SESE-307879 format. One line per field, with one value per residue (C-alpha): residue in one letter; residue number from 1; z, x negated, y negated. Coordinates in steps of 0.05 Angstrom, whole numbers, plus 5000, padded with zeros to 4 digits. Each point is the difference from the previous one (the first is absolute). Example, Ala and Ser with C-alpha at 12.3 -4.5 7.8 and 13.67 -1.06 7.14 Angstrom:
SESE-307879
r: (A:S)
k: (1:2)
w: (5156:4987)
u: (4754:4973)
v: (5090:4931)
This chain:
SESE-307879
r: (M:N:W:A:A:L:D:P:G:L:L:G:W:P:F:V:A:G:L:L:V:L:A:T:H:V:P:L:G:R:R:V:L:A:R:G:I:I:F:L:D:L:A:I:A:Q:I:A:V:L:G:V:I:A:A:H:T:L:G:W:E:T:Q:G:W:Q:T:Q:L:A:A:A:A:A:A:L:A:G:A:A:F:L:A:W:C:E:A:R:W:P:D:I:Q:E:A:L:I:G:S:S:F:A:V:A:A:S:L:A:V:L:L:L:S:G:D:P:H:G:G:E:H:L:N:E:L:L:A:G:Q:I:L:W:V:G:P:S:Q:L:A:Q:I:A:V:V:Y:A:L:L:L:G:F:W:R:L:R:G:I:R:L:G:R:M:G:F:Y:L:I:F:A:L:A:I:T:A:S:V:Q:L:V:G:V:Y:L:V:F:A:S:L:I:L:P:A:L:A:V:R:G:W:P:P:R:A:G:L:L:I:G:W:G:L:G:A:L:A:Y:A:A:G:L:A:A:S:A:L:F:D:W:P:A:G:P:A:I:V:M:A:L:A:A:V:A:L:L:G:G:G:L:L:R:L:P:G:R:G:D:S:A:S:I:H:H)
k: (1:2:3:4:5:6:7:8:9:10:11:12:13:14:15:16:17:18:19:20:21:22:23:24:25:26:27:28:29:30:31:32:33:34:35:36:37:38:39:40:41:42:43:44:45:46:47:48:49:50:51:52:53:54:55:56:57:58:59:60:61:62:63:64:65:66:67:68:69:70:71:72:73:74:75:76:77:78:79:80:81:82:83:84:85:86:87:88:89:90:91:92:93:94:95:96:97:98:99:100:101:102:103:104:105:106:107:108:109:110:111:112:113:114:115:116:117:118:119:120:121:122:123:124:125:126:127:128:129:130:131:132:133:134:135:136:137:138:139:140:141:142:143:144:145:146:147:148:149:150:151:152:153:154:155:156:157:158:159:160:161:162:163:164:165:166:167:168:169:170:171:172:173:174:175:176:177:178:179:180:181:182:183:184:185:186:187:188:189:190:191:192:193:194:195:196:197:198:199:200:201:202:203:204:205:206:207:208:209:210:211:212:213:214:215:216:217:218:219:220:221:222:223:224:225:226:227:228:229:230:231:232:233:234:235:236:237:238:239:240:241:242:243:244:245:246:247:248:249:250:251:252:253:254:255:256:257:258:259:260:261)
w: (3591:4968:5044:4961:4941:5044:4961:4997:4934:4967:5033:5008:4929:4997:5064:4969:4938:5047:5036:4931:4979:5065:4992:4940:5015:5069:4978:4936:5037:5043:4945:4961:5060:5005:4929:5004:4945:5040:4939:4956:5015:4981:4931:4991:5023:4954:4939:5014:5002:4935:4971:5028:4971:4933:4998:5020:4943:4955:5023:5039:5061:5066:5033:4935:4988:4952:5047:5052:4946:4982:5071:5014:4935:5016:5071:4982:4943:5048:5052:4949:4978:5072:5018:4939:5021:5069:4972:4953:5041:5073:5024:4968:5010:5042:4948:4944:5041:5014:4928:4979:5043:4975:4926:5014:5034:4946:4948:5038:5002:4929:4976:5044:4979:4947:5045:5032:5061:4999:5065:5036:4971:5021:5075:5003:4979:5048:5060:4991:5004:5058:5027:4935:5004:5000:5017:4932:4984:5068:4987:4936:5032:5057:4950:4967:5067:5023:4939:5002:5076:4988:4940:5041:5063:4957:4961:5053:4983:4937:4969:4985:4985:4937:5036:5057:4957:4958:5062:5025:4937:5001:5070:4989:4937:5039:5056:4961:4969:5067:5044:4957:4994:5068:5039:4967:5020:5071:5012:4972:5036:5067:5036:4981:5024:5068:5007:4964:5059:5016:4984:4940:5034:5053:4951:4951:5053:5032:4929:4985:5064:4994:4930:5015:5056:4951:4949:5054:5028:4929:4979:5063:4993:4930:5015:5062:4968:4925:4978:4937:5028:4962:5029:5068:5006:4976:5059:5043:4978:5011:5071:5019:4974:5030:5070:4992:4974:5065:5050:4970:4993:5022:5053:4973:4928:4965:4928:4970:5028:4945:4973:4988:4943)
u: (8627:4972:4943:4986:4978:4936:4964:4923:5002:5047:4969:4927:4976:5039:4962:4935:5017:5016:4932:4964:5038:4978:4930:4989:5059:4982:4934:5025:5050:4959:4960:5061:5023:4933:4999:5070:5029:5053:5047:4941:5017:5072:4982:4950:5045:5053:4952:4979:5078:5003:4946:5039:5064:4965:4974:5069:5030:4952:5021:4936:5006:5007:4943:4961:4930:5023:5050:4943:4959:5052:5016:4921:4989:5060:4981:4924:5022:5045:4946:4951:5046:5017:4926:4985:5060:4970:4935:5035:5060:4987:5053:5056:4980:5058:5049:4966:5001:5074:5016:4960:5045:5059:4982:4977:5062:5047:4961:5011:5072:5003:4962:5051:5061:5017:4986:5061:4954:4959:5027:4986:4930:4988:5028:4948:4942:5022:5021:4954:5010:4950:5040:4980:4927:4957:4931:4972:5026:4973:4931:4994:5019:4952:4943:5021:5003:4935:4963:5033:4983:4927:4990:5027:4957:4938:5007:5032:5000:4963:5067:5019:5070:5007:4977:5046:5057:4983:4990:5063:5038:4976:5021:5068:5010:4990:5043:5060:5011:4993:5045:5031:4994:5035:4954:4939:5016:5020:4937:4956:5028:5035:4942:4953:5048:5003:4926:4984:4960:4957:4931:4982:4992:5049:5050:4995:5004:5065:5029:4994:5027:5061:5011:4997:5047:5045:4998:5018:5055:5031:4994:5033:5057:5009:5006:5044:5050:4994:4976:4955:4930:4967:5044:5001:4925:4997:5049:4958:4937:5032:5026:4929:4966:5044:4993:4929:4983:5032:4973:4931:4985:4929:4996:4977:5017:5055:5030:4941:4947:4954:4998:4928:4989)
v: (4846:5061:5022:5060:4957:4983:5053:4992:5039:4948:4938:5019:4984:4938:4979:5018:4958:4941:5009:4999:4938:4967:5017:4949:4956:4976:4972:4974:4964:4966:4978:4975:4961:4967:4980:4969:5048:5034:5018:5028:5073:4987:4974:5057:5051:4972:4999:5071:5020:4967:5043:5064:4974:4987:5072:5023:4961:5036:5069:5015:5047:4960:5039:5011:4968:4952:4968:4995:4967:4951:4980:4991:4964:4953:4982:4991:4954:4962:4994:4977:4945:4976:5000:4955:4958:4989:4981:4950:4978:5016:4944:5033:5072:5022:4972:5040:5062:4991:4985:5061:5044:4968:5012:5070:5018:4969:5039:5062:4993:4983:5059:5044:4964:5055:5062:5027:5024:4933:4972:5066:5002:4929:5012:5059:4958:4943:5040:5062:5073:5010:5063:5036:4994:5063:5023:4997:4932:4976:5031:4962:4931:5019:5005:4932:4965:5027:4975:4933:4989:5029:4951:4943:5012:5011:4935:4960:4923:5015:5021:4930:4976:5045:5063:4991:4991:5064:5040:4973:5015:5075:5011:4971:5041:5065:4977:4976:5068:5034:4957:4948:4922:4983:5045:4976:4929:5016:5045:4946:4938:5021:5036:4947:4945:5034:5003:4932:4973:5060:5010:5046:5069:4995:4967:5056:5056:4965:4989:5074:5021:4950:5025:5077:4987:4966:5055:5051:4960:4986:5072:5024:4950:5019:5071:4993:4951:5021:4933:4989:5009:4941:4947:5033:4997:4926:4982:5043:4959:4933:5019:5028:4941:4949:5038:5017:4930:4966:5052:5005:4928:4984:4947:4932:5027:4963:5006:4965:5046:5017:5072:5024:5050)
């Protein structure tokens, strides 16, 4: 183990990135679980990745505004489509979400098939590059998250189905380019699963705490064992959610306990 790798200068900003992602993903995850559309974030994240890859295919800069716009437009279009599907065919919504993920992922692979560095680029989008985030990028993401959370809190239930899907899409678009598809899904679902039986305020606080603990543990393990940071944090989130969900189960609340939002 390389103890010298536990450098706050190296791990500090990635940890802040994790806290920012959790700020939106824990409450969104609780809503997703309550609505029974668990794989929505995977589909939207993959559609946003498709937008990034399309921009890459056109030769646009990865961090350029055109790429950000392409990712957001793709995610918003996918969210609007899935919201329409839920209204029209609610009984097969999960099947449509899964199919959308498979189609978007296949299109992404096809677009990168002629690129000699396509596999590397796709891996970066899936596993993320959280160790390379910087303060300027995090400041931009923080503004986006603050606006989304503020609008969500202001509108509440008046957002409706379409409003929720669109806010969800914008949050996922920002996150997927920050930490990758795997961490987006894990940050959204695993803390929410661990606190699924808890009331709103306590559930959010405990979910944020468990998520922060997992990000810290995953980053530390990544540094100590020279593991890829994204997958290490996903494993830490899974372990913390499993242990936390068992230890923090409320008396009298089973798996069917309702989630208030």
